[in-house]
N, CA, C and O atoms as a DFTB+ gen file, in Angstrom:
640 C
 N C O
     1  1       0.666     -15.954      -6.224
     2  2       1.399     -15.747      -7.451
     3  2       1.848     -14.315      -7.661
     4  3       2.445     -14.009      -8.694
     5  1       1.577     -13.417      -6.704
     6  2       1.976     -12.014      -6.829
     7  2       3.119     -11.742      -5.853
     8  3       3.022     -12.059      -4.668
     9  1       4.193     -11.157      -6.357
    10  2       5.346     -10.814      -5.510
    11  2       4.918      -9.654      -4.607
    12  3       4.652      -8.552      -5.087
    13  1       4.854      -9.910      -3.302
    14  2       4.235      -8.975      -2.370
    15  2       5.205      -8.519      -1.289
    16  3       5.896      -9.330      -0.672
    17  1       5.244      -7.213      -1.071
    18  2       6.043      -6.634       0.000
    19  2       5.175      -6.334       1.206
    20  3       3.973      -6.101       1.076
    21  1       5.783      -6.342       2.370
    22  2       5.096      -6.030       3.621
    23  2       5.986      -5.117       4.447
    24  3       7.164      -5.402       4.665
    25  1       5.402      -4.011       4.905
    26  2       6.115      -3.060       5.765
    27  2       5.281      -2.859       7.024
    28  3       4.165      -2.345       6.953
    29  1       5.820      -3.262       8.184
    30  2       5.101      -3.167       9.455
    31  2       6.038      -2.684      10.553
    32  3       7.260      -2.719      10.409
    33  1       5.448      -2.239      11.642
    34  2       6.215      -1.916      12.837
    35  2       5.274      -2.037      14.037
    36  3       4.063      -1.877      13.884
    37  1       5.793      -2.306      15.186
    38  2       7.196      -2.585      15.463
    39  2       7.529      -4.035      15.122
    40  3       6.671      -4.790      14.665
    41  1       8.766      -4.408      15.347
    42  2       9.187      -5.793      15.140
    43  2       9.137      -6.531      16.480
    44  3       9.086      -5.911      17.542
    45  1       9.153      -7.855      16.411
    46  2       9.136      -8.651      17.638
    47  2      10.522      -9.153      18.026
    48  3      10.944      -8.984      19.171
    49  1      11.236      -9.769      17.082
    50  2      12.536     -10.356      17.407
    51  2      13.680      -9.744      16.609
    52  3      14.791      -9.609      17.120
    53  1      13.414      -9.374      15.364
    54  2      14.460      -8.836      14.500
    55  2      13.948      -7.611      13.762
    56  3      12.824      -7.608      13.258
    57  1      14.762      -6.581      13.698
    58  2      14.385      -5.363      12.976
    59  2      13.998      -5.685      11.535
    60  3      13.140      -5.016      10.959
    61  1      14.621      -6.700      10.956
    62  2      14.376      -7.058       9.553
    63  2      12.959      -7.576       9.319
    64  3      12.524      -7.667       8.170
    65  1      12.225      -7.919      10.389
    66  2      10.821      -8.343      10.263
    67  2       9.960      -7.229       9.667
    68  3       8.933      -7.494       9.042
    69  1      10.380      -6.008       9.862
    70  2       9.589      -4.862       9.400
    71  2       9.468      -4.800       7.883
    72  3       8.523      -4.208       7.361
    73  1      10.406      -5.399       7.180
    74  2      10.448      -5.337       5.716
    75  2      10.542      -6.762       5.190
    76  3      11.537      -7.451       5.416
    77  1       9.506      -7.199       4.489
    78  2       9.472      -8.567       3.981
    79  2       9.001      -8.578       2.531
    80  3       8.229      -7.719       2.104
    81  1       9.481      -9.565       1.788
    82  2       8.987      -9.828       0.436
    83  2       8.627     -11.307       0.388
    84  3       9.458     -12.175       0.657
    85  1       7.381     -11.571       0.043
    86  2       6.875     -12.953       0.027
    87  2       7.205     -13.683       1.328
    88  3       7.655     -14.828       1.318
    89  1       6.975     -13.006       2.429
    90  2       7.168     -13.539       3.790
    91  2       8.630     -13.801       4.154
    92  3       8.897     -14.426       5.180
    93  1       9.571     -13.345       3.349
    94  2      10.990     -13.490       3.681
    95  2      11.506     -12.159       4.223
    96  3      11.280     -11.106       3.626
    97  1      12.197     -12.217       5.355
    98  2      12.727     -11.012       5.988
    99  2      13.745     -10.330       5.086
   100  3      14.392     -10.973       4.258
   101  1      13.875      -9.029       5.257
   102  2      14.895      -8.259       4.556
   103  2      16.253      -8.909       4.792
   104  3      16.655      -9.072       5.944
   105  1      16.977      -9.286       3.730
   106  2      18.307      -9.889       3.924
   107  2      19.266      -8.903       4.603
   108  3      19.203      -7.696       4.369
   109  1      20.149      -9.435       5.444
   110  2      21.099      -8.592       6.163
   111  2      21.931      -7.740       5.211
   112  3      22.190      -6.569       5.488
   113  1      22.354      -8.331       4.080
   114  2      23.176      -7.590       3.119
   115  2      22.406      -6.385       2.558
   116  3      22.970      -5.304       2.393
   117  1      21.133      -6.581       2.273
   118  2      20.301      -5.484       1.759
   119  2      20.116      -4.409       2.818
   120  3      20.134      -3.216       2.516
   121  1      19.936      -4.846       4.074
   122  2      19.785      -3.904       5.169
   123  2      21.003      -2.987       5.238
   124  3      20.864      -1.764       5.265
   125  1      22.185      -3.576       5.267
   126  2      23.427      -2.806       5.396
   127  2      23.629      -1.904       4.182
   128  3      23.897      -0.713       4.341
   129  1      23.509      -2.443       2.993
   130  2      23.740      -1.690       1.759
   131  2      22.751      -0.531       1.609
   132  3      23.142       0.601       1.322
   133  1      21.473      -0.830       1.808
   134  2      20.455       0.225       1.636
   135  2      20.554       1.286       2.726
   136  3      20.328       2.466       2.459
   137  1      20.888       0.884       3.945
   138  2      21.042       1.869       5.017
   139  2      22.211       2.805       4.710
   140  3      22.099       4.015       4.907
   141  1      23.323       2.264       4.233
   142  2      24.464       3.107       3.869
   143  2      24.086       4.083       2.753
   144  3      24.455       5.256       2.803
   145  1      23.364       3.609       1.763
   146  2      22.916       4.468       0.664
   147  2      22.036       5.598       1.179
   148  3      22.236       6.759       0.822
   149  1      21.062       5.258       2.019
   150  2      20.125       6.269       2.524
   151  2      20.801       7.260       3.466
   152  3      20.549       8.462       3.381
   153  1      21.652       6.773       4.359
   154  2      22.357       7.687       5.268
   155  2      23.280       8.625       4.495
   156  3      23.417       9.798       4.841
   157  1      23.910       8.099       3.448
   158  2      24.758       8.945       2.603
   159  2      23.959      10.032       1.913
   160  3      24.390      11.185       1.864
   161  1      22.802       9.677       1.381
   162  2      21.947      10.664       0.705
   163  2      21.438      11.704       1.701
   164  3      21.386      12.892       1.385
   165  1      21.064      11.264       2.896
   166  2      20.592      12.206       3.918
   167  2      21.704      13.169       4.330
   168  3      21.456      14.363       4.501
   169  1      22.909      12.666       4.488
   170  2      24.040      13.522       4.857
   171  2      24.355      14.504       3.731
   172  3      24.558      15.692       3.981
   173  1      24.397      14.019       2.512
   174  2      24.722      14.866       1.363
   175  2      23.723      16.002       1.172
   176  3      24.108      17.127       0.851
   177  1      22.442      15.705       1.370
   178  2      21.394      16.705       1.134
   179  2      20.887      17.352       2.420
   180  3      19.916      18.108       2.409
   181  1      21.565      17.039       3.538
   182  2      21.205      17.612       4.842
   183  2      19.726      17.374       5.185
   184  3      19.004      18.295       5.566
   185  1      19.302      16.121       5.040
   186  2      17.928      15.715       5.334
   187  2      17.901      15.085       6.728
   188  3      18.532      14.050       6.943
   189  1      17.186      15.685       7.671
   190  2      17.127      15.136       9.035
   191  2      16.037      14.067       9.159
   192  3      15.050      14.277       9.863
   193  1      16.200      12.935       8.491
   194  2      15.181      11.887       8.485
   195  2      15.080      11.200       9.843
   196  3      16.080      11.008      10.536
   197  1      13.854      10.834      10.207
   198  2      13.617      10.088      11.446
   199  2      13.899       8.605      11.212
   200  3      14.072       8.168      10.075
   201  1      13.944       7.845      12.291
   202  2      14.135       6.395      12.164
   203  2      13.014       5.788      11.323
   204  3      13.269       4.945      10.463
   205  1      11.774       6.214      11.572
   206  2      10.650       5.665      10.791
   207  2      10.806       5.997       9.308
   208  3      10.602       5.134       8.454
   209  1      11.164       7.233       9.003
   210  2      11.327       7.630       7.599
   211  2      12.434       6.834       6.921
   212  3      12.276       6.399       5.780
   213  1      13.551       6.642       7.611
   214  2      14.647       5.837       7.045
   215  2      14.217       4.390       6.828
   216  3      14.539       3.789       5.803
   217  1      13.496       3.838       7.786
   218  2      13.037       2.458       7.661
   219  2      12.049       2.334       6.508
   220  3      12.113       1.382       5.730
   221  1      11.144       3.284       6.400
   222  2      10.177       3.272       5.297
   223  2      10.888       3.399       3.944
   224  3      10.560       2.680       3.000
   225  1      11.854       4.307       3.852
   226  2      12.597       4.456       2.598
   227  2      13.389       3.193       2.265
   228  3      13.506       2.813       1.100
   229  1      13.931       2.547       3.300
   230  2      14.641       1.293       3.079
   231  2      13.672       0.245       2.515
   232  3      14.026      -0.516       1.615
   233  1      12.460       0.216       3.048
   234  2      11.454      -0.724       2.552
   235  2      11.106      -0.411       1.097
   236  3      11.066      -1.313       0.260
   237  1      10.856       0.855       0.796
   238  2      10.499       1.243      -0.577
   239  2      11.615       0.872      -1.551
   240  3      11.354       0.385      -2.651
   241  1      12.841       1.102      -1.144
   242  2      13.989       0.763      -1.985
   243  2      14.076      -0.753      -2.198
   244  3      14.309      -1.219      -3.313
   245  1      13.890      -1.503      -1.133
   246  2      13.946      -2.965      -1.238
   247  2      12.803      -3.495      -2.116
   248  3      13.013      -4.406      -2.916
   249  1      11.614      -2.937      -1.973
   250  2      10.477      -3.388      -2.790
   251  2      10.739      -3.119      -4.269
   252  3      10.376      -3.925      -5.125
   253  1      11.368      -1.987      -4.565
   254  2      11.704      -1.679      -5.957
   255  2      12.783      -2.633      -6.465
   256  3      12.690      -3.153      -7.577
   257  1      13.796      -2.855      -5.649
   258  2      14.904      -3.738      -6.050
   259  2      14.440      -5.173      -6.292
   260  3      15.023      -5.884      -7.110
   261  1      13.403      -5.597      -5.591
   262  2      12.924      -6.979      -5.705
   263  2      11.678      -7.093      -6.583
   264  3      11.036      -8.143      -6.638
   265  1      11.349      -6.003      -7.265
   266  2      10.236      -6.004      -8.235
   267  2       8.902      -6.445      -7.646
   268  3       8.205      -7.275      -8.230
   269  1       8.548      -5.892      -6.490
   270  2       7.252      -6.215      -5.889
   271  2       6.125      -5.705      -6.779
   272  3       6.204      -4.621      -7.355
   273  1       5.083      -6.512      -6.874
   274  2       3.917      -6.137      -7.674
   275  2       2.823      -5.511      -6.813
   276  3       1.998      -4.744      -7.310
   277  1       2.817      -5.838      -5.532
   278  2       1.858      -5.283      -4.578
   279  2       2.566      -5.139      -3.238
   280  3       3.452      -5.924      -2.901
   281  1       2.163      -4.129      -2.485
   282  2       2.795      -3.868      -1.191
   283  2       1.723      -3.520      -0.169
   284  3       0.801      -2.757      -0.458
   285  1       1.848      -4.082       1.021
   286  2       1.001      -3.735       2.157
   287  2       1.850      -2.860       3.069
   288  3       2.898      -3.284       3.555
   289  1       1.380      -1.622       3.298
   290  2       2.127      -0.660       4.125
   291  2       1.354      -0.353       5.391
   292  3       0.185       0.029       5.334
   293  1       1.996      -0.517       6.524
   294  2       1.416      -0.034       7.762
   295  2       1.965       1.371       7.978
   296  3       3.178       1.578       7.954
   297  1       1.077       2.330       8.188
   298  2       1.526       3.708       8.368
   299  2       2.199       3.864       9.727
   300  3       2.086       3.005      10.602
   301  1       2.905       4.990       9.879
   302  2       3.519       5.313      11.167
   303  2       2.450       5.863      12.087
   304  3       1.609       5.115      12.586
   305  1       2.475       7.164      12.315
   306  2       1.407       7.795      13.093
   307  2       0.096       7.740      12.329
   308  3      -0.986       7.733      12.916
   309  1       0.211       7.702      11.028
   310  2      -0.974       7.731      10.191
   311  2      -1.322       9.157       9.853
   312  3      -0.882      10.094      10.518
   313  1      -2.097       9.310       8.838
   314  2      -2.615      10.618       8.537
   315  2      -1.875      11.386       7.477
   316  3      -0.998      10.878       6.779
   317  1      -2.268      12.620       7.392
   318  2      -1.837      13.537       6.341
   319  2      -0.335      13.611       6.164
   320  3       0.156      13.664       5.036
   321  1       0.401      13.615       7.264
   322  2       1.836      13.881       7.189
   323  2       2.687      12.629       7.325
   324  3       3.899      12.727       7.517
   325  1       2.082      11.465       7.230
   326  2       2.827      10.221       7.362
   327  2       3.700      10.004       6.133
   328  3       3.282      10.280       5.009
   329  1       4.904       9.511       6.352
   330  2       5.846       9.281       5.254
   331  2       5.291       8.338       4.199
   332  3       5.636       8.454       3.023
   333  1       4.438       7.409       4.601
   334  2       3.908       6.425       3.655
   335  2       2.939       7.036       2.643
   336  3       2.558       6.370       1.681
   337  1       2.543       8.271       2.840
   338  2       1.608       8.924       1.916
   339  2       2.196       9.170       0.528
   340  3       1.470       9.598      -0.370
   341  1       3.467       8.918       0.331
   342  2       4.053       9.112      -0.997
   343  2       3.648       8.001      -1.957
   344  3       3.800       8.151      -3.169
   345  1       3.138       6.895      -1.440
   346  2       2.707       5.785      -2.280
   347  2       1.288       6.014      -2.792
   348  3       0.442       6.543      -2.070
   349  1       1.029       5.617      -4.033
   350  2      -0.346       5.535      -4.521
   351  2      -0.918       4.243      -3.969
   352  3      -0.237       3.218      -3.958
   353  1      -2.151       4.279      -3.515
   354  2      -2.734       3.103      -2.889
   355  2      -3.958       2.618      -3.641
   356  3      -4.611       3.385      -4.348
   357  1      -4.262       1.340      -3.483
   358  2      -5.468       0.748      -4.056
   359  2      -6.590       0.742      -3.034
   360  3      -7.764       0.673      -3.400
   361  1      -6.236       0.814      -1.742
   362  2      -7.208       0.782      -0.656
   363  2      -6.556       1.364       0.589
   364  3      -5.402       1.060       0.891
   365  1      -7.292       2.198       1.308
   366  2      -6.838       2.712       2.600
   367  2      -7.696       2.071       3.675
   368  3      -8.916       1.987       3.533
   369  1      -7.060       1.615       4.758
   370  2      -7.795       0.955       5.842
   371  2      -7.435       1.610       7.168
   372  3      -6.263       1.813       7.486
   373  1      -8.478       1.937       7.936
   374  2      -8.288       2.403       9.319
   375  2      -9.124       1.474      10.187
   376  3     -10.354       1.513      10.149
   377  1      -8.450       0.643      10.967
   378  2      -9.142      -0.361      11.785
   379  2      -9.806       0.255      13.008
   380  3     -10.964      -0.030      13.316
   381  1      -9.058       1.100      13.694
   382  2      -9.570       1.730      14.905
   383  2      -8.785       3.009      15.158
   384  3      -7.721       3.232      14.580
   385  1      -9.328       3.835      16.027
   386  2      -8.668       5.082      16.411
   387  2      -8.728       5.170      17.932
   388  3      -9.781       4.966      18.537
   389  1      -7.585       5.474      18.539
   390  2      -7.529       5.646      19.986
   391  2      -6.626       6.832      20.300
   392  3      -6.082       7.471      19.399
   393  1      -6.478       7.108      21.556
   394  2      -5.651       8.243      21.974
   395  2      -4.172       7.865      21.915
   396  3      -3.548       7.574      22.935
   397  1      -3.628       7.875      20.703
   398  2      -2.204       7.619      20.516
   399  2      -1.589       8.769      19.729
   400  3      -2.284       9.451      18.975
   401  1      -0.319       8.978      19.898
   402  2       0.393      10.066      19.220
   403  2      -0.336      11.412      19.412
   404  3      -0.396      12.224      18.489
   405  1      -0.883      11.637      20.606
   406  2      -1.687      12.839      20.854
   407  2      -0.891      14.130      20.684
   408  3      -1.460      15.165      20.337
   409  1       0.394      14.080      20.919
   410  2       1.229      15.274      20.747
   411  2       1.243      15.730      19.288
   412  3       1.392      16.917      19.000
   413  1       1.085      14.770      18.374
   414  2       1.167      15.065      16.949
   415  2      -0.212      15.135      16.297
   416  3      -0.479      16.024      15.489
   417  1      -1.090      14.188      16.656
   418  2      -2.350      14.023      15.921
   419  2      -3.557      14.732      16.527
   420  3      -4.543      14.966      15.828
   421  1      -3.500      15.074      17.798
   422  2      -4.637      15.740      18.428
   423  2      -4.945      15.119      19.774
   424  3      -4.443      14.043      20.101
   425  1      -5.772      15.799      20.555
   426  2      -6.016      15.363      21.935
   427  2      -7.330      14.617      22.120
   428  3      -7.628      14.166      23.226
   429  1      -8.124      14.477      21.057
   430  2      -9.377      13.731      21.159
   431  2      -9.405      12.653      20.075
   432  3      -8.700      12.743      19.070
   433  1     -10.224      11.648      20.300
   434  2     -10.372      10.581      19.307
   435  2     -10.881      11.165      17.989
   436  3     -10.484      10.717      16.913
   437  1     -11.750      12.153      18.076
   438  2     -12.293      12.790      16.866
   439  2     -11.202      13.510      16.080
   440  3     -11.122      13.373      14.859
   441  1     -10.365      14.273      16.772
   442  2      -9.271      14.986      16.096
   443  2      -8.266      13.997      15.496
   444  3      -7.789      14.190      14.378
   445  1      -7.954      12.954      16.237
   446  2      -7.028      11.938      15.736
   447  2      -7.637      11.231      14.528
   448  3      -6.942      10.973      13.545
   449  1      -8.920      10.919      14.595
   450  2      -9.601      10.274      13.472
   451  2      -9.569      11.122      12.215
   452  3      -9.321      10.618      11.120
   453  1      -9.820      12.402      12.379
   454  2      -9.787      13.314      11.228
   455  2      -8.375      13.351      10.627
   456  3      -8.213      13.340       9.407
   457  1      -7.370      13.396      11.486
   458  2      -5.987      13.408      11.007
   459  2      -5.633      12.098      10.316
   460  3      -5.035      12.110       9.240
   461  1      -5.995      10.967      10.919
   462  2      -5.678       9.666      10.319
   463  2      -6.382       9.493       8.972
   464  3      -5.864       8.810       8.087
   465  1      -7.542      10.098       8.812
   466  2      -8.259      10.027       7.533
   467  2      -7.510      10.782       6.439
   468  3      -7.932      10.771       5.282
   469  1      -6.413      11.431       6.788
   470  2      -5.562      12.088       5.801
   471  2      -4.952      11.113       4.810
   472  3      -4.378      11.538       3.807
   473  1      -5.063       9.815       5.067
   474  2      -4.583       8.822       4.095
   475  2      -5.591       8.593       2.973
   476  3      -5.262       7.937       1.984
   477  1      -6.810       9.116       3.101
   478  2      -7.843       8.914       2.079
   479  2      -7.457       9.629       0.793
   480  3      -6.919      10.736       0.822
   481  1      -7.738       8.982      -0.343
   482  2      -7.424       9.517      -1.665
   483  2      -8.684       9.607      -2.511
   484  3      -9.624       8.833      -2.331
   485  1      -8.690      10.540      -3.417
   486  2      -9.820      10.704      -4.338
   487  2      -9.968       9.439      -5.188
   488  3      -8.994       8.922      -5.737
   489  1     -11.201       8.958      -5.283
   490  2     -11.561       7.788      -6.094
   491  2     -10.857       6.499      -5.672
   492  3     -10.867       5.523      -6.421
   493  1     -10.252       6.480      -4.493
   494  2      -9.615       5.270      -3.968
   495  2     -10.403       4.838      -2.742
   496  3     -10.521       5.606      -1.787
   497  1     -10.946       3.620      -2.747
   498  2     -11.791       3.212      -1.627
   499  2     -11.053       3.193      -0.292
   500  3      -9.848       2.953      -0.220
   501  1     -11.822       3.455       0.754
   502  2     -11.315       3.391       2.126
   503  2     -12.256       2.493       2.923
   504  3     -13.471       2.501       2.722
   505  1     -11.672       1.731       3.821
   506  2     -12.426       0.831       4.683
   507  2     -12.106       1.197       6.123
   508  3     -10.940       1.314       6.500
   509  1     -13.150       1.376       6.927
   510  2     -12.939       1.692       8.342
   511  2     -13.639       0.650       9.203
   512  3     -14.695       0.124       8.854
   513  1     -13.011       0.372      10.340
   514  2     -13.562      -0.598      11.279
   515  2     -14.521       0.047      12.251
   516  3     -14.755       1.255      12.194
   517  1     -15.082      -0.758      13.150
   518  2     -16.072      -0.233      14.096
   519  2     -15.483       0.683      15.162
   520  3     -16.228       1.396      15.834
   521  1     -14.154       0.680      15.332
   522  2     -13.533       1.486      16.373
   523  2     -13.036       2.835      15.902
   524  3     -11.980       3.292      16.340
   525  1     -13.789       3.488      15.005
   526  2     -13.380       4.795      14.493
   527  2     -14.477       5.819      14.748
   528  3     -15.643       5.447      14.881
   529  1     -14.127       7.104      14.820
   530  2     -15.156       8.151      14.881
   531  2     -15.750       8.320      13.472
   532  3     -15.237       9.091      12.660
   533  1     -16.822       7.597      13.204
   534  2     -17.361       7.473      11.856
   535  2     -17.743       8.813      11.239
   536  3     -17.538       9.013      10.042
   537  1     -18.284       9.719      12.011
   538  2     -18.685      11.024      11.474
   539  2     -17.497      11.757      10.855
   540  3     -17.613      12.335       9.774
   541  1     -16.354      11.730      11.544
   542  2     -15.152      12.390      11.029
   543  2     -14.661      11.693       9.764
   544  3     -14.252      12.352       8.808
   545  1     -14.702      10.374       9.758
   546  2     -14.276       9.612       8.573
   547  2     -15.164       9.962       7.375
   548  3     -14.669      10.154       6.264
   549  1     -16.456      10.042       7.606
   550  2     -17.398      10.363       6.538
   551  2     -17.165      11.777       6.009
   552  3     -17.216      11.999       4.800
   553  1     -16.909      12.731       6.899
   554  2     -16.648      14.114       6.478
   555  2     -15.423      14.197       5.571
   556  3     -15.474      14.799       4.499
   557  1     -14.325      13.588       6.008
   558  2     -13.086      13.640       5.221
   559  2     -13.276      12.905       3.895
   560  3     -12.840      13.387       2.849
   561  1     -13.921      11.752       3.935
   562  2     -14.158      10.983       2.703
   563  2     -14.980      11.807       1.708
   564  3     -14.683      11.812       0.513
   565  1     -15.983      12.483       2.184
   566  2     -16.817      13.307       1.292
   567  2     -16.003      14.473       0.715
   568  3     -16.100      14.762      -0.478
   569  1     -15.208      15.137       1.547
   570  2     -14.380      16.250       1.084
   571  2     -13.374      15.814       0.028
   572  3     -13.074      16.572      -0.894
   573  1     -12.854      14.604       0.154
   574  2     -11.788      14.135      -0.739
   575  2     -12.295      13.295      -1.912
   576  3     -11.513      12.911      -2.781
   577  1     -13.583      13.010      -1.941
   578  2     -14.110      12.167      -3.007
   579  2     -13.678      10.715      -2.865
   580  3     -13.385      10.039      -3.851
   581  1     -13.644      10.247      -1.619
   582  2     -13.211       8.883      -1.309
   583  2     -14.421       7.989      -1.066
   584  3     -15.224       8.283      -0.180
   585  1     -14.576       6.912      -1.824
   586  2     -15.643       5.953      -1.502
   587  2     -15.330       5.301      -0.151
   588  3     -14.266       4.705       0.015
   589  1     -16.242       5.412       0.805
   590  2     -15.994       4.928       2.162
   591  2     -16.867       3.725       2.474
   592  3     -18.072       3.734       2.225
   593  1     -16.243       2.687       3.024
   594  2     -16.950       1.476       3.424
   595  2     -16.664       1.216       4.891
   596  3     -15.573       1.503       5.384
   597  1     -17.649       0.671       5.583
   598  2     -17.467       0.296       6.979
   599  2     -17.518      -1.219       7.082
   600  3     -18.186      -1.888       6.295
   601  1     -16.805      -1.744       8.058
   602  2     -16.813      -3.176       8.308
   603  2     -17.486      -3.418       9.636
   604  3     -17.074      -2.868      10.657
   605  1     -18.525      -4.242       9.628
   606  2     -19.241      -4.600      10.842
   607  2     -18.854      -6.024      11.209
   608  3     -19.355      -6.981      10.619
   609  1     -17.964      -6.161      12.180
   610  2     -17.456      -7.482      12.545
   611  2     -18.542      -8.377      13.148
   612  3     -18.434      -9.602      13.092
   613  1     -19.573      -7.782      13.714
   614  2     -20.638      -8.596      14.278
   615  2     -21.355      -9.392      13.195
   616  3     -21.820     -10.507      13.432
   617  1     -21.436      -8.807      12.006
   618  2     -22.121      -9.471      10.894
   619  2     -21.162      -9.937       9.812
   620  3     -21.581     -10.548       8.829
   621  1     -19.873      -9.651       9.987
   622  2     -18.853      -9.976       8.989
   623  2     -19.269      -9.531       7.593
   624  3     -19.269     -10.307       6.638
   625  1     -19.623      -8.253       7.513
   626  2     -20.005      -7.719       6.201
   627  2     -19.482      -6.300       6.032
   628  3     -19.195      -5.596       7.000
   629  1     -19.369      -5.909       4.771
   630  2     -18.932      -4.577       4.415
   631  2     -20.145      -3.778       3.952
   632  3     -21.003      -4.299       3.240
   633  1     -20.214      -2.515       4.357
   634  2     -21.342      -1.663       3.968
   635  2     -20.831      -0.356       3.392
   636  3     -19.927       0.262       3.954
   637  1     -21.410       0.072       2.265
   638  2     -21.024       1.391       1.728
   639  2     -21.606       2.495       2.586
   640  3     -21.396       3.674       2.301
């Protein structure tokens, strides 16, 4: 009963899969119209937006236009400097951390984990899976005043 938006990447068959409302893909007309609006604004203000940033902004615009009440956002690289950090969140989730985006996030799982924990917010719960450097997650959560929970899939339970 809640109008829900979904923003994910990558897509499998159609770029429009990345932006959905109530499981319906972004309409082609909205894609074209919103892309023209965003590219025009970027050109006018000389903003060198990346493909991910443009796609995320297109999603945010579509969610506003369709009056979404809740939105699930998958971050890009994740972390402190991710474009999705402009949203206020009800919950931050980090399922696992691996050696990805090392040029941007760091060269070790620990450094990447600390960077990805940049999505944590004060007084907003965070949930981490078993595949994370837990010590780094705990440090960042404590520094930011984030209630941190872990998920143990072996027992299918959440632990503070």
